[in-house]
Structures are given as C-alpha cells and as structure tokens.
N, C-alpha and C positions, 0 to 999 in steps of 0.2 A: 414181708415182701409182697403179699397180695395187694396191699394198698398202693405200693409203688407201681405195680404192673398196670393199674388202671389209667395211669397217666401216660399219654402217648407222646412220642417225640420223633422228629424227623431223622432219617438216616440211621447211622450207627451210634446214636447218642444213648448212653447208658444212664437211665434215670434212677436206678436202684442204689447208686453210690453218690455221695455228695461231691460236688464239683466246685473248684475255686471260683470260677467266673460266675457260676449261678448263685453261689452263696453271696458273693459281692453284689450281684444283681438284686437279690432279696433285700440286702441291707439298704440299697438305694431306692427301694420301693418298686422295683421292676416286676414284670410278670413272667420272665423267661427262667423260671426255677421250678423245682419239683419237691415232692415231700421229703426226700432224703436231704436236699439242700436246706430246706426250712428247718428240719430237725437239727442239723448241725449248727445253723445260724442261731437257733434258740439256745443251744448249749453255750455258744459264745456270748450271747446276750445276758446269760446268768452271771457271767464274770464281768462283762463290760456293757452295761445297759445302754450306754451312749455310743456303741459301735456304729450305728447308722449315721450319726453325726460325723464320726471320723471318716466314713466312706464318702459322705458329701464333701467334707473338707478336702479329700483327695481329688474329687472331680473339680472342685473350685480351684485348687492348686494347678491342676492340669490346664484349666482355662486361662489362668493368669500367665502361666509360663508360655503357652502357645501364642497368646496374644502379644506378649512381650517380644518373643523371638521373631514373630512375623511382622509386627508393626514397627518395632523399634530396633531390633538387631539385624534386620534385613534378610532373615532366613526365608527361603522360598521352597525348601524341600524338607520333608519330615519323615523319619523312620520310627514308627511306633511299635516297640517290641512288647509282646504280651498284651495286646491292645484290649482284650476283654470284650464283653458283650456290648453292642451298640446301645447308647443311651442318649439322653439330651446332652448337647454340647460335645459332639464328637470332634476329634482333632481336625478332620478335613473341613468340617463346617466352620470351626473357629478360624483356622488358618486362611481359608479361602474368603471369609468375610473380612479378614484383616488385610489381606494382600491378594490382588488378582493373580490367578495363575499358580497359586501354591500347589505343590504336588505332595501327596501323602501315600505312603505304603504302610499298611497294617500287617504285622507279622504275628502269627499265633499257631500253636499246634493242637489247640483244643477243638474237637469236632463241633461242639455247640457254638463256639465263637465263629468258626469258619462258615457254618450254615447261615447264621444270622447276619454276619458281616457281608457275605456275598449277596444275600437277599436285599440288604440295605443299599448295596451298590449296583443293583441290577437295573441301573439307569445308565444313560449315555454320559458317563463321567470318565473321560480319558486321563484325568489328573489324579485319580485315586484307585487303589487296588488292594486286594487282600491276598497275602501269600502264606502258604502253609510251610512253616519251618520251625526249628527248635533253637531257642536261645543258647543252648549248650554247644551249638555249632556256629559261632559267629562268622567264620569265613564262609560257611555255606550260605548264610543269609546275605552277606554283602556280594557274593559272587552269583547269586541267583539271577537268572536272566530276566525274570519279571520285575525283580527289585531294580535291576539296572536299566530297565526300560524307562523308569520314571526318575530314578535317582542318579545324578551325575556326581560321582565321588571325587571329582576334581574340584568341586565347588562345596562351600560350607553346607552342612546338614544339621538339622535339629534331631538328635538321637534321644528318644523318649523311652524311659524305663520306669514306668509308674507301677508301683505295687507288684513287681514281678521278681526282683532279685531276692526278696525274702522267701521266695518259694524254691530257691536253690539251697541245697545242703552245703555245709562248710567245705566238704571234700570236693564239691564241684567248682569251688573257687569263683564265687560270683564277682568279686572285685576284679579278679584276673580276666574274667570274660568281658566285663565292662571296658577294661583297659585295652583288651585286644580289639574290640570294636572301635574304640576311639582312635587307636593307632592307625586304622584304615581310613579315617576321615581326614578331610582337608583342613588346614589351619583356618580358624574362624568358625569352626563347628562348635556345637554346644551339646553337652550331656545333661539331661534332667532326670533325676531319680527321686522317687518317694519310696520309703522303706519303713517297715515295722522297727521300733526302737525300744531297747531296754535301758532306762536311764541309770540303773544301778543305785548306788548309795545316795546319789543326788536327789532321788525321789523314791524312797523305799516302798511306799504303798503302791506306786505305779509299777515299780519293778516286780513286786509280788504278782500284780495283775498280769504283767507281761509273761512271767513264767507260767502262770496258770493257763493263759490263752495259748501259749506255745504248746503246752501239753495237749490241750484239746485239739488244736489244729493237726498235730502230728498223729494223734490217735484216730482221728476221723478222716482227714484229708491226706495224711502222709507227708505233708510239707508244712513249712512255716517256721521262720527263725526271726526272733526279735533281737537284733544285733546292737552292739554298743556303738557309741558315737565314733570311736576310732575305726571300728570295722566298716562302718558305712562310709566314712571319709576316705577310706582306702580306694573306693571306686573312683575318686576324683584326683588320684595321684597325678601330678604333672599338669593339672588344669588350674585355671584361675577361677576361684569361686566368686560368683556374683553376690553382691550384698543382698540380704543380710547373712549369707552363709548357710550352714546346715541348721535348720530351725524347725519347730513344730509347724505343720503345714499352714495353719491360719496366719502365721507370722511372716510368711514369704510374700512381701509386697501386697498386703491386703488392699481390697478396694471396697467401695460402698455397696456393691452388689452381693457381697458374701453373706451367706445365711447360716452356715454350719456353726454350731455352738458346742463343740466337744467338751466333755467334762474331764474325768480322770484319764481318758485315753488321749488327752491333748498332747502329752509327752511321749506317747507310744507310736506316733506316726509322724515322721519327719521327712523333710525334703530339701533339695538344693539343686542349683544349676551351676555348671562349670563351663568355662570357655577354653578351647584349645588354641594356644597362641602359635606364633611362627616357630618353625624349627630352629633350634640353636645351632649356629654355624660350628662346623667341626674344628 
C-alpha cells in the first residue's frame, strides 16, 4: 500500500484500489491511472495479451456509431451512459464535427470520470455537460434536470451504452435497465451497446479465456460479466437491429481509418445498434 500512497489524486479518488475506468484508460495508453489499476491490467494481459487492441476496437466502434447516427440517421442529441475517462475522439467532439449543434450529456457515477470530464468541459460549451448519476436508476437519469436541460425526450435520442452493461450483475437485470431507458425515448431513437461476450462452444478457446478474464475482473474489480449472444441481444428486444447486427466490434461497418487488430479477444467484445420504431397501434 505504501507504493500506492505516493500517487496523488484529486478529490475523493481512491488510488489504492483498481478502478474500471482507469484500467480501461491504461489499456488505451492513457495516463489517468495508478499503480493499483496497472497491476490489475497486467493480470488481465496475462490472459488476453491483445486486450489493448480490444479497447481500441471499442473506441473505434464508438466513433463509427456516433458518426453514423449524427451524419446519416439525423440524431442531434446523445446520452452517453458510463462514459468513462475522456480520451481522443470523445462523443461530443465526434457528434459536433458531424452535425452542427449536436448536444451531448455524459452520465457517470465514478469520481475519477467526473473530475476529468468536468475539467475537459470547463470551457464555454453550452451543448455538452457531465451528470453524476447511476445507470441502475434509469428514471433518475432521464428525469434529472441537467439532463433535460439539453435532451428533449420528445425527439429522437442516441442512447450510448459502451462497455458498461457488462459491469452490472445478472440480478441487476442489465437488459431490463436498457429496455426501461429505451421505453422513455421517442420513436426514431437508437440504442448502441458494446459488451463483453462469451461465445461458448462456437469458440471453445475464446470461451475459456472469457471465463478466466471474468474471474480476474470479479476478484479485483468486483464486476465483469462475459455474457452469451442471447443475453446481450435481450437488451435490444423490440428494436430493429441495424446491419450487420450483433457482431465483433471491428465488423460493425468498418472503415479505412480503423487500426485495432484484436486477436483471440476478437470474439469476446461485441456490439450492435438498434432503432426504436413507431408505437404499434392498440
């Protein structure tokens, strides 16, 4: 512990225990992490040496999704749940470069994320904000006054849940939480999800890696579920999946700027985007 105490952090941030956002930051080559985070990340790297490539694939997936929603689907407002630490290619930067006037609300309950997110937005940006709230209270998020200051829920919203639902336990009903949030959105809204995946018998070696990684995550971070395809698809019940459906992240509408080259973890991180259609007449 003595080594941890030498690293200083702002506010009430505990640097002696690994943190999901900071471990992810380390995987992306960031600097907003501490010794406890690096130790946990190195344990994960022993099982999945290409985990940093998977993290990059997630960021590239985020970029492609937001550009598609902003530039092609006509979405002008985004709600990013579990946004994580700021890095290159943040949602508001991508959305606002694709369409003028796009509004973005970041939501997180991690003190590290809140400190850095608010520092990033400490400029005169009336179209972007950071809100402290918990994914497990979806109505609290949507009814939050600061969220509603920027998001008009009578109009379509891009709801982003990248790398967050797999940090909810089964008993917390992550698919149910996603559906509750989508139920509050206007027709024409979109849900985008990236999620840890266990492919089971389809890829036995990958499945063994997924089980081993899940064990480490739960022993060190206390969270992390590599779910089946059916469990992840349950988040999209009632939505129209955009092509190509639920696929490994690099396969979702790749473009020439992609650089991530995941190996065995290719099948352990998947994503999809679904569209909410018009209500069915009674």
